[in-house]
N, C-alpha and C positions, 0 to 999 in steps of 0.2 A: 835583625838578629834571627834567626829559626831556630831551634835547641830540635840534636840526636832523635831527643824520642819522641818531638814533631814530626819527624820524617822520616822515623821506623812504623811511621801507623799508615796505613796507608790510605788515601782522602784525610791525611788529617785526625782531629781528634773530632769526633762525632756526641754529642748528648747521647751520655745514659752507658759508655762505655767505665767501664773500672778496668784501670792499670794498676799493673806495678810494675816496679822502678825497682832492681836493685844495684844499690852503690858501692865502690869498693874504697870511699874518701868523701868524706862531708861536701868537698869543694866540688866533686863531681853532683855528688846529691843536689846540693843548688843550686847550680847550673842547668839541670833539668828541670826542676822544678821553678826558675826564675821564667825558663822559656815557655814553660803552661802555663805560668802564671800571666807574663806576658801576653802572649797570644787569646788569652780571657778576656783580661782588658780592653784589649784592642776589637776586641769582638761585644764592646758593651756587658760581659755577662759578672756577676757578681761573683766572687774568689774567697774563698775561707779558707783560712792557712793552719792546722792544727799541728801545732812545732812546739819544740822549744826552744825557751827564748833563747839558748845561744843559736839555735838553727835561724831563728827568726831573724836573728839579729845580720845575720850573712846574707839574706836571702833582702832582704831592705839596702845592707851597703852596694849589694852587689842592682840592683829594681834600679834605685839611686843615681848608679854610673846610665842608665842607657837611656840617651835623650831622647827617645821617643814614647814618655812614658811620662807622668806628671805624679807624679810616689805620692805626694802629698794630697791634689786634687783626687786621688782614687781611694787614698785612707779617710778626709777628711767625707768624703759622699755617703761612707759606707761601703762602696764595691768589692772595695779589699782590706780586709778585715782579719786581723789573727790572734788564734785560741790558745792559749798555755798550754800545751800535751799532758804536762806535768799536773795540773791541775783539771784538767778535764779526766784522767786514769784516778786520782784520789777522787774523785766523785763518783766516777762511773761503776768503780769495781767492788763486787762485795763477795767476801772469802777469795780474792784472786782470780775471779772469775764478773767480765762484765754484766750488768744487771741488764736484762731488759727491760725493762718499764722507763727503765732512767735514760738508756740511748735511744730508744722511740718518744721521750718528751722531750730530751733535749737537743741531740741533733735532728729532728724534725721541726723542734722550733726554729732553728737555726737556718735551715736549709726552707722552710717554709717562707719566711720571713723575707729571705734575700733572695727567694722565688718571685714572690709580689712586691717587691721595688725593682727588680733587676730582669727578670723575663725567664732569667737563665743562670743554670750554677755549677762549678767546677769546682773541687773542694781536694785539697790534697792535705792529703797526714800519714804521720809520724806512727800513729798508735801503733795498729795490729806490731807492725818491725820493734817498735820500744818494747813492746810483751816478750814478742818471738825472742829476742835479745837477752831478756831479764830471764830467760827460759820456759816463763811459761806460755806451749804450744798451743795447749788447749783453749785458754783466754782470747790467742792472737787470731785463734781458726775459730773461734766464737764470734769476736768481734766484725771478720768477715761474714760472714755468716748474718751477721747486725744490719750490717752496711748490703748487705746485698738485698737484703726482704728491707730495709726502706728504700730502695731503689723500685720495688713495685710499686709503693705509689705515688710517691715522688720526682721529678725528672731531674737527677742531676750527673755531674761527669767527675769519676772518682779517679784521682791519683794516688797510689800508696806505695812507703818507702820503704825498702827493707836493707842493712849492711847486710851486706855479702857474706863479711867475713864471720858473720855471725853463722853463717847457713853451715852448719856443720853436716858434712856427710850422713850422721845418726838422724839429722831432721830430714833425710828426704821424702818417708814417707807424708810430713805434715806438707813438705814444700808441695809435693803435689797435689795437695787438697787446696794451696795456698793460690794455687797454676786453674786448676780446675774453678776457683769460685771468680775469677777474672779473664773476663772475656775478649782482652788486650793486651799482649804482652809487651816488651821493648826488649827481652833479652831472654835467655832460656837458664836454667836450673842451674845457680852457684854451686856446684857440686865442689869448686875451692877455687881461691884467687885466682892461680893461674891457668883456671878453665875458663874464668866471666871476665880478663882481664880483654879490655881492649887492643886491637892490634892496630899496624901502623895506619893499613888501608881502610878501618873498621872507620864510621863516621861517629862515634859513641868517643873516640881518640879524640875529637876537632875540639880545639879550645875558642875560647868566646870570643 
C-alpha cells in the first residue's frame, strides 16, 4: 500500500521536508500517518511518533494488520518509537507557550539519538495541532517555528497533523503562517469541512 499523502508529494518524501496534513476524522489521519510510517520503516529510517495514546493505539492496530511490516521488531529495535503527546506538552509548556530551551534539549536529544542509530529520521507529530485545536494559536505557531529551527541543525522529515474542523475561518491568518512554515503540503487550507472534503476522484478518498 502506498498512502495518498506520499502520492501527493512529487518524488515521494525527501529528507528535510516539513509536511502538514489536515484531516476530517481520526481514521483519515491514522491512514495517512501509517502510510508515512510504513514508508520510513521500509527505508530503514527511525520513525518517531508524538501522538496521544488513543491515536497511537489506532496506528498500532493498523500497522499490525500490514503483512509487510514486522511491528514487534520495529518497536523492540527502537526503529519505531512512540512518545505520548500529552506528556510532552505538559513538560514543554511554560505559561501556555513552548519553552525554547526545553524543546531544543528534549526534541534535539530524541532526533540526535535516532540519527546516531539509524542515519535518517522521520517524525509524526500532533503537538501543534493539539495546541491549535485548544485555541492556543500562538503556541502552535511558536512550536512550528521551533521545529523549523531544529531542522537547521539536524536533518529529519516532519509530518504535522491538524484536525480540519478545528480550523475555523477566524483562524485563517494563523493558518497562512502554518502553511508558510511547511515546505510541502498535501492539501489546501481547510476553510471549511466541505471545501476540504475529498471528492470521489480525489486520491485522498481512497480506502486502505
